[in-house]
N, C-alpha and C positions, 0 to 999 in steps of 0.2 A: 407492639401489642400491650394493651393496658390491663392492669388489674383493676377491679372493681368489686363490690360490694352488693348484696341485696339486701336493701335495709329491712324486710319484713323480719330479717334474723331479731331484730331491736325492736321492735313492735313496743314495747314498756317503755321505750326511750322517747323525746321531741326528738324530729327529724334534724335540729342544728346543732345537736349534740351530737347525732349517730354521725351529719358529713363533719362536723370537728374531729369527734374522735378517728375515723378513717382516712381523714386527711393528713393527720398529725402522723400514722404510722407509713403513711405514701400511696397509700390507694388514689387513683386518681380517675373514679366513676361510681355513678351508684343506680341501680337497678331498682325503681320504685314501685309500691304495690298499688296495685289500682281496684282491689275487690271492696266492694261496698262495707264500710264500718271502719276501712281501716285507720289510726290516726294521722297517717304521711300523706296519700294523696288521695282527694277528693273528687273524681272525675267531674261529674257533675259541677262542681265549682270552678274548678280550674280553668274552664272554657270562658268565665265571666271577667269582665272588666280586664283588669291588670294582674290577675292571679298566674297565670302562665308565665308571664314575663319575672315576677316575682321571685317565685320561687324557679326561675331557669336563673337567674342573679345571685338567689342564693346560692346554690349550688357551684356556679362560677366562681361567685367570690371564696369559695374553699380552696380552689383549682383543679374542679372536677367537672366531667361532663355526665347528662343521664342517658344510659347506655339504652337503657330497655324501662318500661311501663309493665306490669306482671298481673295478670290474672288469671290465675290458676283456676280458684274454685267455681267463678261463673260460666267460662268455657268449659268447665265437666259437664256441666249440667245441659250443656247443649246436645249430647247423644248419652249423655246417662251416667248411673242410672238414676230412674227416677220416684224409688220408692224412698222408705225412711234413711236410706244413709245420706241421701242430700238433703235432706229437710231444712238440718242448719241452713244452707245455703239459701232453700228456695222452697217455701212448704208450697204443699198443691197438686195439682195434676201432672201428667206427664207434659201437656200441652201450655200450662203455665210456666215449668218449671225451665222447658227451653227457649220459649219465648220471653222468658225474663233473662236469659243467658246471652241470648242474640242480641237482643237490645244492650243489655251491659258491655259486650265486646265492642259494641258500636258506639256506645260513648268512650268506651275507653280508645281507640280508635280515636274517636275527635279531640280527643285529651293531649294524646302523642302527637297529633298535627299540631295542636296551641302550644306544647312545649318544644316543637321541633324536634322531635326526637323519632329514628326510623323502624322503629322494631317494637310490636307487643309479641310477648312472651306469655305461654299460660299452655294450658289443657285443651284435649278435644271433647274429650270424653268415652263411653264406651256403655251400652245398654248392660253388658253381658260379656264379660272377659273370657268367662268362660267358653264362650262359644268362638274360639279359637279351637279347641276339639269339636269334630265335627260331629258331633251325636247329644242330643237326639233330634236336633233340626241342621240337616247337614248345609242349610240354605241362610244358616241363624247369622253368619259372618258379612256374607255379601247383604245381607238384608239390610246391616247397621252400612255399609258402605253406599246405599242409594241413600239415605240421610246425611250420610255424612253430606255428600255431595248436595244435595236438596238444600240443608241448612246453613252448610258452613258456606256453600255456594253464594247465596245472599249475605253473608256476612263479610264476603272477602269482596263481596262488590262496592260496600260502603268503604273498607280499607282500600280500595286502589282508588276512591274517589277522594280520600283523605292524604291519598300518596304513603300508607302505612301497609310495612308486610308484618305477616304473623308468624311468630317463632312456634309451632307446638316443639312439647319438650316429652319425646317418647319415652315409656315406663309403663311401668304394669299398672292395670286396669286402665288400660288408652288403646284405643283403633289402632294406631299406631303405637308400638312398641318396641322392635326392631329394626332388621335393613330391607328384609323384603317387605313388609308393613308400609314403609317411609317410601320405599321407592312405586310403590303403588299407590299410596296417597296421590304422589305428583301426577303419576299417569292419570289416576282419576278425577285430578283438576286441570287436566289437558294443560300441565307444566305451567300456570300462571305463575307470575312472580310475586303476587300475595302471599302465597304458601310455601312454607319453609321450616326450619327448624331451630330448636333452642339444644345446643348439644351440652347433654349432661353425660359424662361417661359414666356417674354413679349409677345411673338407671338403666345400664345397657352391661357393667359389666354384673347387674347382680343375676341378668338370667343367662349369664355366659358368653354374650355377645362380644366379638370384634370391636376394639373399641377404636381402634386403626383404620379398620375396613370400612367402617360406618362415617369415616370421613372422608375416603377416598370417594366412595362411591356417592355419595350426597355432596357433593365439595361445594356448588356453586347454589344450595340450597342452607347452609350454615349461616346463620343471620344474627346468630348468638351463642354465647357458650356461659355454661355455669361450670364453675374452679369447684368441684363435689367430687369427694372420693368414696370407696365402697369398699370393702372387707370380704373378700370369700373364706369365711371361717374354717380351713381345710379340717382342722379336729373336729368340727361339727357338722359337716357337710355330711358325712355319709348319715346321718343319723335325721337331720333337718330337711337336707338338698339346701338349694340355693335361694326357693321363696317360703321360707320358714315362716307360723303364725306364731303369733305373741305377743309381746310384750317388748320392745327396742332391747329393752335392757336386760333381758334374758340370756343368762349366760350361753345357756345352749344352743342358739339360734347359729343358723350356717350364713349369715352373711346379716351385716349390718350398718350405715351409712359413718361413714370418716370425713376427717377434713383432710386435706392434699398434701400425700407423704403416706399416710398411716394407715391406706388400704392397698386394693391390688391394680387399681389403675397405672398403667406403665406411664409416666407424666413427659418422661424424653420423649417418648415413640408419640402421644397425642402431640406436644409440641413444635416436633418433627414436622409432620402430616399436617398439622395447622399453619405451619410455615409452607411448607410445601404446595400449598392448595390456593395461598394466598390471603388466607385469613389473617387481618391486621387489625380487629376491634376490641372486644374487651370479652376478659374472663371473668366473670363476677362469683364471688367466694361466696356459697351457702352456706352455715352452717345447719347441720342434722345429726352433728356426733355426738352420741349420748355418752362419750366414754370423758370425755374433757370441756371444761367451762368454755365460752363465746369468748369469753376472752384469750385463754389460752388459744383458741382458733383463730381469732382472728389476726394473731401476731404471728402465730406460727403457720398459717397460711401465707400468708403474705413475705415471710423470710425463706418459707421453702421455694415459691415459686419465683419469685420476683429474679433470682441467678439463670434460673434455667430458661427465663423467654428467650429468642432468638430474636436480636434486634435489628437484624438485617439480614435480608436472603444473602448466600453463596454471589460473591461478585467474578469468580471467573479469575483465571489466573493465563498467563501470558506468557511465564516465564519456560527456560528451555527445556526443563522436566515436562512440559504441558505440552509442548509444540508438537 
């Protein structure tokens, strides 16, 4: 398994500088942002001429691979929300928003194909996460499922043509946010191989979900992994719960994102389960820890996770004790 880094953490830096910094520490892969306007990858330009080959060579010259393209914002508006909350991604009507999102995700798949990158990460969206509670509209969630099949089905048809998989990142405010909804989405998509998950344990521990069980139950659908932690702040939880409101730096929050090793994710168990299901791709570091600098995070994450990675599966024993 390789340790990688999501370069969206450093959008204030030129991509070559990010590559050098990460490679000098020991990172072996980069996950690149693909949403419109980001300075690292323009998915419309990368498919022109030799741009894809040049970017791929730049990454490889640093001893790294591109593990994934990621387009969370534009994937979000395929299923919503469609009001002012997402106007910064795309202003307009509901139809204008989801049409834009679908077109951009398809362009992201085209760019991934040009770069020979197997997976696109992102969010699927959710018009109203409050519909997890079946009131006032008991059919509200199932109506969103119908829209999921219709819109994402069309997007995945194009992903299939390009030979790319989409890895949704289960997360609060998404239609798929836990084990049950993840399994349901695979069922709704009739098990098509283009649909899977970017496993981010921080987003699961946030809601009290067993992160090891997600790995075991969705084993063949885990296409990419984020190295991000989340801290269930026990001395605050009985006041604010695990989904508190307010600024991420607020001292009274019952949850905050952390770098690996500084939160509640049991990383040795996570790495064990990933090894047992045969996952041998990339764990991509994403910095959302408001308690420490990115400089601290990039070094501490590598130094913490690198010794924990299981390099080879158990080879079996034939000595007398195991006869």
